[in-house]
N, C-alpha and C positions, 0 to 999 in steps of 0.2 A: 755692717757686714752684709745685711740683706740687700742694701743698695748695690754693693760691689758684686754680689752674686747675680742680681738682676742685670747689672751692666754686662757681666761676662756672658750671661745667657743671651742677651740681645746681640752681643758681638759674635757669639758662636752660632747664632741662628743662620741657617743656610741662605735664606732670603736676604738678610741684612748684610752678611759678610761677602756675598758673591761679587758685588760691584768692586769693592776694594781689592778683594783677592784677584779678580780678573785683571785689574789695573796693574797690580804688583807683578803677576805672572806674565802678562802680555808685555809690560814695559821691560822686564828683565830679559825675556827671550829676545825682544827687539834689540836691546842694548848689546847682548852677547853676540848676536848675529851681525850687527852693524859696526861694532868697534874695530874688529880686525881690518876690514877694507878701508875704513876711515883713517886709521893710524898708518896703514901702509901707503895710502894715497899721500898723506902729509910727508912721509919720509921719502917717497919717490919724487915728489915735487921738490923737496929740499935738495936731493942729490942731482936730479936732472935739470932743475931750473925751470921746469914747466910741467903742466898737468894737462893731459889730453886723454880723457877716459873713453874707452870703447869696450864693448863686451859682446859675448855671444853665448848661446846655450848649446853645448856639445852633446846633443841628444844621441848622436850615433855611438859615442863612447858608452853612454849609459845603456842603450839598447843592446850593444854588443856584450857588455858585462852581464846583463840580465840573461841573455841567450846562452852565455857560457855556463851559467849555473854555478859559478865560483863566487862564494860570498865575499872573499877578499877583493875580487875585482869590482863587485857591486859597491862595496863600501868605499873603495878608492876612486870610483868614477866621479867625474866632475859634473855638477849640475849647472854651474855658472862659471864662466871664465871672463875675467876683466883685465884689460891692459891699461895701466895707469899712464903710460907714456906712448900712446899710439902715434906712429909716424917716426919714432926713433929707431935706430938700428938695433938697440937693445930694448926688449919688451919687459917691463916690470909687471909681472903677472900675479893676479890673485885668483884663486879657484876655491869655490865652495863645493866640497865633496859630500857625498852621501853620509860618510862617517862624521864629518864635522857638523853637518846639519843636525844629525841625531844627537850628537854629544852637546852641541850648543843649545838645542831646544830643551834637552833634559836638564842641563845645568841651569839655564835661565829659569825654567819652571821650578826647579828645586830651590833656587835662591829666592824667587818671588814668593813661593809658599811659606818658606821659613821666615822671611822678613815680615810678611803679613801676619803670621801667627805670633811672632815675637812682639810686634807692635801692639796687637790686640791684647796680648798677655800683659805687656807693660802698662797699658792704659787701665787694665782691670785691677792689678795688684801691685804695680810699680816695682817689679823685681830688679830693675836696672835698665841701663841704656842698651841700644841695639848695636853698640860698637863692635862687639865680638863677631856678630854675623856680618856686619858691614865690612870688616877687615877680611873675613873669609871670602866674601863676595868679590872683593878686590883681587884676591889671589886667584879666584876662578876666572875673572876677566883677563888677568895677566897670562894665565896658563892657556886660555883660548887664543889670545893674540899670538903667543909663542908657537902654538901648535898649528896655526893656520897655514894653508898651502900657499906660500908666497915665494917668489924667486924671480930670477932674471933669465929670460930666454933670448938667445941671439947667437952671434958668431963664435962666441967663446964657450959654448957648451950650455947646458941647461940644468936647472934644479929647482924644485918647488918645495924646499924644506928649510925653514928658518930664514927665509928671505927678509922678513920684517926685522929680525934681530940683526942680520948682516947689515942692513941699511942703518940700523941704530948704532953701528960701530963695533959689533961683536964679530970676531973672525968666523969665516965660513964653517970650518969644522966644528967649532964650539957651538955655533948657532944651530947647526944640524942636530947635534947631540941634545941640546936643550929642547928643540922642537920635538924630537923623538920621545923624550921622557915627559913632555907636557901632556901627552895623551893620558898617561897613567895618573898624572896629577888631576886632570879633569875627572877621570873616573872616580878617584878617591874623594874628590870634593862633592861629586854628585851623591855618593854614598853618605858622606858626612852631613850634608844638608838634608838628605832624606831622613836620616836618624834624628837630626835636630828638630825637623818639622814634626815628626811623630811624637817626640818628647813634649814639645810645646802644645800640640793638639791634645795630648793626654792631660796635660795640666789644665788647659781650658775646659775640657770636658769634666774634670774633677771639680773645678770651681763652680761650674754651672749646675752640677748635680745637687 
């Protein structure tokens, strides 16, 4: 028992846990941010038959939103715009908005902290596998992909909601509805992971006491 407590104390010590925790958090934030454009690029390539990526930073849109003082415009402003099929008459666009950056960073950090705490807890007292958190993390990634600002711009109109789902074979109206509700799923998962992390951290602290 004493050895287990010493093991938990070592794992819970800030100096010892920081590197692993930083890797978990940094890795999950990077994964949550990178997955939507990567999946959309694959789907755009499959549909168009080629991939020619180009991008730009629409800073004028962000500056205009900030100057307007409207929080909704600021959150909806694009930080990066990427065209997966540059040169084609139809542009398969991906945009990273301020809102999605904040949500993705928060979700990735919450997932990383939770997985790190659960792994340390599992090593200390073997309460079970991390499968539950891993499955929830998968749901968070799926919701992030669905909520990403993706769509086709061109001669037949435009739209940047649910484009990745539409390329996956889901009808446009259904894809747009799924994308709209995915924001709420992201928020719910951020709250759930934050609660789980606090619970695991409390158990680690109790074992180390």
